[in-house]
Structures are given as C-alpha cells and as structure tokens.
Steps between C-alpha positions, in 0.01 A plus 500: 500500500514609138831617357562661162825389341609764248806401298664688214728321256858601434533693174553268205398189694205387285689188386561402866127539568402297195751222574384471862127559449388135500671434835363824646142424389529146642616655831203739498253217434651275768472766771196529725613857584448650153166676465564696179800535272602648170772691319538874455529604136712770344392741225566229239287243681805301618515357851718715728405416859255316721211570735410212730250509785594254774286388793744411777515481878766771528764691308760231570287253304476747210878541504544122497266477201709757313819310584359188331384671179694378194501854359695619803744209477560592133586858597213650299395777735658841550269572796256301711263675739266328747216716629212406730182537296132538585248359252198729469342369178541159340 
C-alpha cells in the first residue's frame, strides 16, 4: 500500500531541520519503503515540512518508519499525518 506522510515543522525549527538533515536524508536513502520525498517550502523558499510517499505492507509499517526518522527523534515536527494514497499518474 502507498501512504503519504505529511509533516509540518514546529514554528522556528529551521535550525533543527538543518542540523538533522544529513541523518534524515541518509535514513530516506537507506529505506526500501521510500518512493518519493521532499520538503515543503514556505513563502521565503525555506524548508518547513515534509512530504514522503511510502510503499509499505500496512499502516503499522508506516508508523514504524516514522518512529525511526531522525527528524522525529529531533522533535522537528508539529504534526505528522499518515494517509493511504492512490497513485494515478507517475
């Protein structure tokens, strides 16, 4: 199943994101579950959240993936939403 992970950063947390980015990107690249990933940008072009498409067996696997993300461990996110997703194009 495909799951969209939609995460929004805590206000003022850009430094946390920048300091943890290398570990987060390494985690993304090491995972067979990640199909697509990238940051949301604010009006100034600064990173302010994440959109990650995961291919997992079930929602429990998606939740486990989130639990292992270095961004989550660093306390970057204000909200994290996991939504089943259906790819139509791409």
